[in-house]
N, C-alpha and C positions, 0 to 999 in steps of 0.2 A: 364614462360609456353610459350613452342615453337609450332609451327605448325599452318598451315591456320584453319580458325574455320570451325566447321561442326555442321549442321544444321540439324533440324531433320524438316522438309516439308510437311511430309504429311504421316500417319500412318495408320493400320490395325491390329483390334484384333478377335480374336472368343474366348469364354471361354466360362466353363458352368453358365454362368450368363447373358450372352446374346451374340451376333455377331454384333460388329460395335465400333465404340470410342463411339458413341452417346449413346448407350445401356446403355456400359461402366457407362458413366456419370448418367446417371439414376441409375444404379443398386449401384452405390456406393453411392450415396444421401439416399436409400433406406433400405442399408446396405442388401441388399439378399445375401443370401446362396446358391453356388450350388449345395452344397452336399444330395449326397441319395445314397442305396444300388444298387451296380453293378447288370445290368442284362445283359450286354452287350459279354459275356459266362459264360456256366454253370458253377455254384463254389458247392461244398460242403458247406451245412447249416455253420459249422461251421469255414467257411472261408468268409462269406458273409462280405464285409466290407463298409461304406459308401465312393463314390469316387465321381469325377465332373467330369461325364459321359456327351457327347455332344450328343444331339438324334439326331439333323437336318442331323447327316451325312449319315441316313442310308437310304437315296433315292438319296445319289449322284454316282454319276460314279463308275466303278471299279478300279480306282487308291486305293491305300493304304488309311490307317484311319490318318496316318503323313503327306502324300501325299495333303490330300484332305484339311486336317486343314491349311497349308502351299500354299495351292492354294486360300482357301477365305480371308487369312489377305491379301496377296499379292497384291491381286485384288482390295481391299479397298485402299488398302495405295498407289496403283499404280494409282487407277481410282481417286483421293483426288488430284495428282496433276496435276492442269489445264494446266502447261505448256509440249511442245515438248520434250517427254521421249527419252532420251538415256540410259541406263544403262550398266555402266562403269565394275561393279562389283557386286556380290552376295554372302555373306557369313549369312553362317546359322548354326547355334547349333542344331544338331539334338541327340538322342542317342539312339531311337527307330527302323527309317528306317521304311523296309515293315515288321518289324517282325510277327507283329499282323497277318499276312495272311503269313509270313511262318511256322508259327505255326500250322496252320489250314492244311497246305499241307505237314508237315511231320508229322503231327497227320495222315494224312491218306494214309500216306506212297506214296504221289506221286515224281515219279522220271522224269517228265520232264520238263529240267532245265526253260522251258518259263514262265514256274508260278513262276519262284522265280527272275522274271526280273527286279522287285519294290524293292528287300530286300534289298540292302547294303544303309546307309545311305547318302552316295553322290548323291544317284537317286532322292532325294526330292530336292535340290539345281539345279540339271541338269534338273530337270523337270520343274523348274521354266525357268530356263535360257532360253529352247526350248520356252518355251510359251510368254515369252517376249523381245526374242531374244537381251542377253546377248553374245557379243563375249568377253570378257574380262576375268579375274581368276572368277572361282566359287568355292569357298572355302567351307569347310564343318568341323564344331568343333564340338569335342565330349568330350568335362569336365567335365559329368557327369553333374550335376545340375546347373552348373555356363555355360555352355553352351552358350545359349541365352545372355548372358551378354558377354560373352569375344567375341562373333561377335559381336557387339557393338561397342566393343574397337574396335575390328578390325577393323571395316570400317573407325570408326573415325583417327585413325592412316593411314590408305592409304590416308584419306582425304588431312592429314593435310602433309603428306611426300610426295603429287604429284600425287600419282599412280592413283589416279580416284578425279572426280569430283560428280559422281553418284553413291555411291552405295545403294542397298537393304540388309538391315540387321536388322537380327532378328531370332526366335529360333519355333520351330514345333514341338512338338512330342503326341503321343495318348496313350492309357491304350493299355495292352497287355498281356498276363499269365505271363511271363519273371518278368515283372518291379510288378506285383499283387503281383504274389507268391513270387517272389524274396523281396521285402519287408518285409515281411509277417513271411518269413523263418527269418529275422534277428530281429524277435517281432516290428519293429517299426512303425509299424500301429496303429491306434485309432478305436476299437471299434465302439465308440459313434461319430468320428469323431474329425478332428485334431481341435487344443484348442491353438494356440501358446502364449505363456509364462503365461498359466493363472498357478494356484497352483496345479489345476489337470489333467497338459497336460499329454497326457501320448501317444504319437504319431504321424504321420503326417497322412495327406489323402490322397493318387494318386488320379492325374486328368491328362486333357489332354486339348490342346489347342495349337494357332499361336500366334504370333505377329509378326509385321513386321514395319519398318519404316524407311522409304526412305531417305538419308543421301545429303546432297548436301554440295558443295563446296562454292555455291555464297548464297548469300543475298536476297532470294526473297521478295516478300511482302508477308505478312504473314505464316513468317515462324514460327513453333509454340516452338519448344527450342531448345538450343544449347547444343550438349553434348560438356562441357566444359572440361572433364579429365576422367582418366581410369588408376588405379592399380590391377595388378595383383601379384599373391603368392602364395603359395605352405606352406601346414604346414610341412610337410615333416615327417607325426607322423605315422600315422595310416592309413590303405586301406578304413577304414569307417568313424571312429571317430574322430571329430574332435578336434584340441588341447586344451586340458580342463580347457587353462588358455585366448586363443583365439589371439593366438600372430601372426596366419595368416590372420586372417579377422581384427586383429587390422593393419598389414602390409597394405594390401590390400587398404581400408579407407585412413588408413594416405599418400599413392604412389598417390589416386583419388584426395584428397584433393590438395595435394602438386600441382599434375599434371593440376589441375583445376587453380592454381595459385591464391587461397582466403586461410582464415584462417578457422578453426575450428568453430567459432562464426558467419560464413557467414550460415552455415546449417541451414536451415531453418527445413527440415521433410526427417525421415532416413525411406525408404522403405524398411525394413527386411527380410533378408532373412527368417527368421520363421516360420519354418518345424513344429512346435511341438510338436516333441521330444525334450527328454528332456536336453540331450547333445547336441545338436544342438542349443537349446534357451538358456541354458546356457554361455556358449562359446561364441556367440552372444552378449550378454548383458555384461559378463564379457569385451570383446572389445571393447564395447560403452563405456562401463564408465570409462576403460584407457584411450579412447580416449578423451571422455568429463566429466572430475574428477567432474566439478563444475555443469555448467550450461548444460544442457542437450536437445538435441531438440527437437521435438513430432517426436514419432515414432512410426508404427503400423507394423503387416502382412497383410496383403492382403490372406494369405493360407488357412485360417478358414475358406473364401468362397468362392475361388475359389479350393483349395487344393493342392498340386502341383504336376507340370507338366514336371519337369524333366529341359531337353532341354530347356523347351519352357518357362518355368518359369521368369529367366531372363530380356528375354523380353518382357511377359507381365508385368511384373513390371516396365518393362522400360516405355511402354505405359502408364499404369496408371499414373506413377509418373510426364508421361508427360501431363496429362489430369489432375492432381493436381494443376500443375504451372499453367495450362491456363487457369484454372478455380476457382484457389485459396481457393481448396478445401484438407482435410488431410482426407484420409481413415479410416476407421474406424476399428479395429483389432476385425472382427471378431471370435467369440466363449472365449474370451475372460471375464469372469464375474466377476473372482478374481485373480487380476495380483500376479506373487509368489512375494513376496519381497526381497526374499535372491536374486536377478535377480537386483534389487536396476534401474529399471526403470517400467515406468508407459506407457504402450500404451494406444494410446486413442480408446476407446472405442467405442465413437457413432461420423457419418461425421462432421467432425469441418470445418467450413469456417475461412480464415485467408488468410494474404499476403503471397504466397508463392513463393521466387524467387529462391533457390535453393534446389535441393534434393541428396540425397545421396540414392541409391540404391544396396541391396548390394546381392549377390550369391554366397553361397559356394557349393561344392560337392563333392561326392565320392573321394577317393586320397587325401584330402588335397584342392581340387583346388578352390582358391576363388578370386574372382573380384568383384569389385566395381567400381561405375563411376558416374560422378555429372552431374547431369542436370540443365539446367537454364533458366530464360528469356534469351529472343535473343538480343545479345547485350550490357548485363547487365551488362557485367564485361569487362574493359578496359583491355585491355593489346599490348603490340606491335608485330606483327604477323613477324616470320621467317620463311624461307622453308627450310627445310632442307631432302632429298635422302637417300634412306636407304643404308647403308654401305658396302662395301665388306668384305666379312667375313674370314678371313686367318684360316688357316688349321694347329690343332698343331701336331691332332693323328687321326688316321681313324684305321678299322676294318673292316671283315667283314663274316659272314656266308655264305656257300654254302651248294651243297649237297654232295660236296667233303672234308666240313672242313673248318678251319676257316680260314684266310688269304693268309699265308705262301701255304699253300696246295691247294689255289683258284688260288696263282700268278703258282703256279709249271704249274697246270694245263692249262691253260686258256693260257699262253704262249708258251707251247707246241703244242698248238690247239687240245687241249683233256677236253670233255666235263667237267664242273663243275655241272651239273643236278643231283638230287636227294635228299635226304630227309637225314639229318645231323640225327644223331645217338641222342636221350636225354642224353645217358653219356659222346658221346664229347660234346655236347653241356656244360652241366652241372660241366664237371670234374671240372674246378676254381671257380666254386658259392660256394658263403656259404653256405654250408649243412644246417644246421641250421634254415638258411632263407628260404630255396627254397622245402620245404620239400611239401607245399600245391601248389609249383607252379607248372602249367602246360606248354605246350608248349611256346608259345607266350612269356607268363611274363622270362621266363627261356630264350629264344632268346634274348630279349630286353636287358635284363642285363647284359649279356655274351659278347653283341656288345659295352654296354656301358662302363663296366669293361676293356673289351679289348682297344677301344679306350683309352679312361684314361692313361691306362698305355703305351700306343704308343707313347700319345703324351709327357709324361716327365712331369706334369706337377707337382705343389709339392703342389696347393689346389684342393678341390674338384669344378666340374663343377656346379654350380651356377643355372641355367635354364636347360628346361629338352622340348625339340619339337621334339615329334614324330607322323611318318608317317605311316596310316596302313590303307590298304584296307579294310579288313574286319574285325579286330577286332581279337577276343579271341574266335575262333572258336570251339575250344575242350570244350572250359567251356559252352558255349552257348548250344552246342550240347549235352553234358552231364547234363546241367539242365532242360533241356526239355523233355529227353529220360527218368532221373530219375518222374520230375512231371506225366509222363502218365504214366508210370508205375505203379507208386501209388496210381494211379486214385486224381491228386491234390493235399494229404495229406501231402507227406514228402519231400519236393522241398528245394534242396542242397543248407545253405547258401554260405558254401565255393562256390560253381560255378557259382551263382551268384555274389559274389563281384569280381571274376575273369573273367564275362563276360561283365563288360563295358569297353569301349574303350578306356581308359582312365587309364586303371589298371595298363598296364606294365609302362608307363610312371610315374605313382605315386610308383611302385618296383624300379626303376631307382633312382627317388627323394629321396625315404628313405633312399636307400644303400649310396647315397652320399651326404642326407641332403640339396637337394637340395632346396633353398628355394624363389626363384625367380620364374617366369613365367613357369610353364608347362599348355604347349598347345599340345592337340593332334589331329592330323589333318586325315582325313577319305576322300578320293578324290578317290578313285580305283587306277587306275594306276597313279596316279595323286599324289600320296599320299605324295611320300618324296617330291616333287617340291613342295608342299602347306608347309611343313615344313619346309625346306628353305628358304621361305617366309614370313612365321611366324618369323624364328629365325630372320631374313634381318630387319621386320618390329621393335620389340623390343630389338635388341641387341643394343641400343644407353641407354639403362636402367644399363646395365652391366656391372660392374669394374671388375668382372673375368671372365674364360673361361665358355663353355655354352657347351651343347651336342643337334645333330639334329641324329634322327636317323629314319632308314626305316625298314620297319619288317613286315612279313607276314609268317602266318601261312598252310602250305598244312592239313585239315582233309578230310580222305579219303571218307565220305558221302556228307559234305557240300561243300565242292571245286568244284567240277564236277556240280554242280546243280545250286552255287553262281557267276562261275567266269567260264565268256564263254571262255575263252580264255585255261582254262584245259582243256574243255572239246574234248573227243578221244587220248588225248596224251597217247604217251606211256611211258612216264617216268616223274612221277611227281615230282615238286621239292620245296620250301620253301627258308627263310633265311631272309636276309636284311644286312645293314652295319650303322654304325656310322661315326660321325663324333666331336672331341674337338675343337670346336670353337674361335675366337677373335675377335675381331673389331681392335686391334692394330699390325702392320705391322711388321712381324717376319722375321727375313733374310733367305732366301733358304727356304721360308716355299710358298706353294701354296696357292692361292685363291680360293673358291667359290661362284657364284652369280646366282640369276636365273634372265637372261636377256630377254626371252619373256616366253608368258604363254597364250592362247587364242583358243577358240573354234574355229573348222574349219568350211568350207560350202562347198555346191557340185563343188563352182569352184576352191577350193582349196587356196583361198586368205588370208587363215590363212598362209602361204609359202610362198607367195611374199612378205607377212608383213615381214615374219620371216627377209628374206635374206633382206629387206630395214632395219629393225632395228639393224644389224649386221654394215653393213654399204656396203652391195652390193657384187659382184663379185669381186672385186678385194680386197678388205677387207678380205675377209673370206680368199682366199688362201694364201694371206702375212701373215695373222694372226695366224692359225692354223698346227700344226704336224698331229693332229686326231681328228677323229670324230666319234665318237661311237653313234650308231643310234639305238632305240628300238622302236618293233612295234609289240605292244600286238598282238597276233591270233587272236583275235577275229575280228581285224581290221586290219587283212592282206591287204584286196587288197584292202583298201582303204591308209593307212600307205604306202604299196610298191608304190601307184600311187603318192603318197607326196615325199617321198623319191627322186623317179624317178625326179620328178619335181624338186627339191630343188638342184641334182647332175647336171640339164640341164640349170636351170639357171643362176647357178655359172660356170659352163665350168670348175668343182671340179676337181681337182688335188689333194683334198689334202686323203689321203687313211680313206675309210669307213668301220667300223667295227657294224656287227649287232650284236650287246651284249646278246640279250634273246636266239640264238641259242648257247651257252656258258654256261649262267648261270641257261634257264629253264625259265617256265612261272609262275613270281606270280607277285601279284603288284607291289609291293615295288622293285621290282631287279634292276631300275635304280641305288637306293641305290651303288648295289652292282657294276656295272657299274662307278658308281664314285669311287667307291673306287681304283677299277682297273687304271680308267684313273690316278688317280695319281701318282699310281703303277710305271705305262710306265714314266708317262714326270721326276719322280726318276731317273726309270732306263736309260732314255737319249737314248734307241734305242727300235723301235717295234721291235718284233720278226720277222723273214720271215715267221712264221709257220703258223700266224694268220693274214699275206697278201697273197692275189690272186698271187704277183710273185714272191712268195716263198723265198725273197730278203729283208735282216735287212733294214731299215727306222733309220736315226740319225733323234733325236730329235732336233731340233735348236730352234725352237719358243719358242718353251717350253709352249707351251697353247692347251689348249684342248676344247673340243665343245661337248655337251652330251645330244644329240637331243633324244627325247618323242614325235612318231605322234601317229596318230586315230582319235578319234574325236577331242583330243585337240594336239595342237603341242606347246611343252614346249622346254625350252633350256637354259642347265644352262651351264653357262663358267669356266671351272678352268685353272687358269694362276698361272706358275711357274716364281720367279722373277729372 
């Protein structure tokens, strides 16, 4: 095992069985169940199912439910930490964001963009960042039902690799029509309530909630538990159905145990994913039997008591696992009265007191996104600590899509000082895609798959990429809008299962994984205009696990109704745009190949201290002017005034004589446009000349130092360095 230790020093939780850690311990001891018929919104009588609804939120602020839940859990976690607090980063797993509020406004035909200001997934973590003055990376993970566990794994990796000393990590999700009717359309809801691993199980129960853990690199007295290891995998099998033999789940568990530096015999308790659906429980049971062929640890799922809170589930179950370790108690598998003998596991059906030193906690989601983490008593396991920083990533191939078309057409337009704004036709996007596999795919997954295939082709690699990291600011807008439109048109009777499956943010990444059979990590980030930068950071954090090349993609679609409502940079645009960029990367050094690295990510304040910190991070005025041939600068229209001031300060303080190109005027206003700019930076370095047409003096400039800097301004300041040897 490598890396600095990561401790959970404080935590907070809210779920259908209570608010607060102490309330959950009491509820576990009493075997409470928080499921009841939904009344959060009106439903047809034939579609009323038990859910885990939290009533305390009714009297809270005007924030959306997901944000309120996150706020409650974070407040407990951070109030419970007695030492002076400086948050270095926030990592949050979310799948719903402000969609519950958005659903209401869309049904009322509200066309004021202010009503949708909290729609984005990223707004949940950003709200916490503002509340607790976090200036470092604020990352939003959206890997469906594994999001919360992935977020904690990411926080652990940031601490291990020296990127942070304190990280608030967790998950939050609220009930909404999209998920309630969506899972119902897939016939995955048990009308009597979830019964995980029971012989009569018939589906899941939806829920809501939030949990947060404060991770620390220090070992303060009173640390609750230690996050000892983590494992990620992807089934690359089906958009919704897990691998029937549990191969992906097995891989994630094996990796987590290996990463923790322990043996399978050390595990005392497994907190199961255990949704109560026939396929999920069978798949997980097979994986556990494969991993533990002889004596199995104690096992149970808490979803019969709490329901399935999607992106929050893994974080909630991590806190429950920590409670288990801290109090030497195994929670009951509520709802399981007669365990299914075909599963060959016997979940604990009553709370059981016993010494608990090591817990394995599982979370598996749509798209085959699997995550497992190992928690232990603090310092219970001895190992040699080592320190490793994230590696630079070598670019083997790249591709982009803009309104004008693919990479070659974009280069031709850009190098001749012509706009690439616009929305590329579906025919052009789909021309080289496998037609038998894309029949049901709409705009975003087709763009993502097209980018991935073209980047892989450009790389010339003989093997398929093993992992996928995808950044998208807004996710699949077409599927989301079409699902809700049909839902309302049919009076909540006939929602589209296909649109629901496609609406999850990680659906495009899962399509890429299935195409290439990419079975390592599969992470989708959704950080608004900084989503591509977050995807690069995730690739850097996890790249040491890979022996084969992997993909990083940034992509967003334009939607005629939703984009002007959700993305404030799109309002009053005369030419709408979308697109993205993709890279095939490796950690190996390759002759004459560019490297790419996220070197700076920070929230800015009114004094624009982030710009000063950026200049200092790069090495000061002389280093900047001596290192780079070109600077590509992106300023989202929504932050134009602030971004202009930030760029002016950067130029003034560095006495810059390096050419600066504001790339959004060429490629358009969409969240992941920086991925296109990164591809074009590589093309310029390859070309060896900056065409005079795109420079103020209209004179060609030779590229001598072979280095480019990609800056993104606004509420966050980021810097990506692209170097050619």
